N, C-alpha and C positions, 0 to 999 in steps of 0.2 A: 388308230389312223387319223382320227380327228386331231389328237395331240401334234402329231407331226405335221399336219395341215396347218394347225394355228401357229406353229413355230415358224413355219415357211412364210406365213402371212405376216408374222410379227417382225419378220426381218425387214419387210418393205414398208411395214406400217409405223415402226418406232424409230423413225429418223427425225432428227432435228436440223433444219436449214440454219447453217451458221452464218452463211454471206454469199454474195454474188461478186464477182469481179468485173472489171472494165469490159472484157471479152464476152461475158454472158455465162461464164462457168459457174456452177452452183456448187457450194461445198457443204457436206453434211457430216453429221456425228452420231454416234449411237454407243451407248453403254451397254456391254455384254458382260454376263457372268459365266465364266468358263473354268471349271474344277475349282470353284470357290474364290477365283480371282477375278475382280472387277475390272475390266479393261475398256478403254475408250477405242473405237474405231473411227477413223476418219477417211474419207473419200471425196472425190469430185466427179461430177457428171458434167461432160463437156456439152456445150452449146450445139457445135456443129460437128465437124471432124474431130476425131480424138488426137488431139496435137498437144503433147506435152509441153512444147516449146511456148505454148501460149500462156501457161501458167505464170502469174507473177513471182516474184522471188520471195515475198512475204507470206503468200499463200504456200508455196513449196516448204517453207520453214514450218508452217502450221501443221501441214499434212504430215511431215516427217517427225512431228513432235518436238521440234526444236523450240518452239513457241508454245506457250501454254494457252493463250488467248488468241482468238482469231483477229486478224486485222480489222480495224473500224473502217468505216467509209471515209472519216475524216483523215485518218493516218494514210490511206491509200491515196487520197488527193494530195497530200503533203509529199508523199514518196514519189508521185508521178511528176510533181513540179521539180522535184530536186533532180529526177533522172533527165528532164528536159533542159535544166540549167548545165548539168554535166555536159550533155550533147552539144549545146551552144558553146560552152568553155573549150571543149576539145576542138570544135570547128574553128574557133578564133586562134587557138594555139597552133594549129595546123597551118592556117593562113599566114600566121606571123613567121612561122619557120619557113614557108616557102618564099616569103619577102626577104628573109634574111639569106637565104641559100642564093637567091638570085642576085641580091645587091652586093654579096661578098665573095662571088666568084672571082678567082684571080684573072686578071687581063692577061692574055696570051703574049708573051715576051717575044721580041723580034729575034730571029736566029740569024746570028752573023758572026763576025770575028770577035772571039771573046778575048778580053785582055787577061794578061797574066797577072797573078797576084803579087802585090806590093810587099816585098820581103824586108824592106828597109825598117820598118816598125818592129819586126820580129827580131832582127838582127841587132837592133838598137837596145833590145832587153839585155843583150849580153855584154853591151859596152859600159858596163858600170865600173870597170877597172879592178873588179876582185881577181884574185890570183887563184889558178887552178892547183892546189898544193900537190896534186898527183904527178902532173906533168911539169910543173915550174913554169908555167907560162901565163901570162895574164890574158884575160878574154880579150882585151884590145888586139893583142897580137892575131889570136885566131880570128876575129872578125875583119882584120886587115887582110889576112890571107884569103878569106872567103871573098871579100870585096874585090881582090886582085890588087891590092896596094902594096904588096911585098914582093920581093924578087923570087926567083925560083930557088935561089940559095936558101932563103929563109924558108921555103916550103920544105926543103931537104931537111931543115932542122928539127922538124916535127918527127916525134918517134914513130915507127911503123906501127900501125894498129894491128893487134893480134886478137883475132876472134877465136875463141874456143867454142866448139860443138861437142858437148859430152855425148850426145847420141851417136855422133860419127865415130868418137873413140870406142864406144861400146860395140858398134858394128864392126870395127877393125879388130878388136881384141878377141872377139867370139870365133870359137873353133867351127868351121862348116862341117858339121857332123850329120 
């Protein structure tokens, strides 16, 4: 019985204080020998309420075994200063984005009569004098017809446009079964 009691007391007696964070949480370590394997146990004792979100990232890494050595007070000061710089930079960027978004908002356009698009520049692209070899007409003739410069007789000269729709042919040739 005394052996069991001594082991029970040994659990609380043989703990090493490794460090304290800014919130006052204390971090401990103890080495245990279980089944011939020496293992290091790490844990935290919270100062006030048990709030896991109050543990800094560097201490979480140490508790999980991702870090071999506990963070030093100097390292914790540097990391805290870096976090503050990041917060300030984020606030500045947010302010700049707000300034850009307010200054670059498009001004509302007045709603009124809208002008029709100018097709002259579009038509002039086709007035190069090149010949359409399939039809035998110069593009100038087609442009004049579109502009209304030619007679109705000239319009009749254009071959009728035949449009083929293969989908319609398929529908017409199928048997309605």
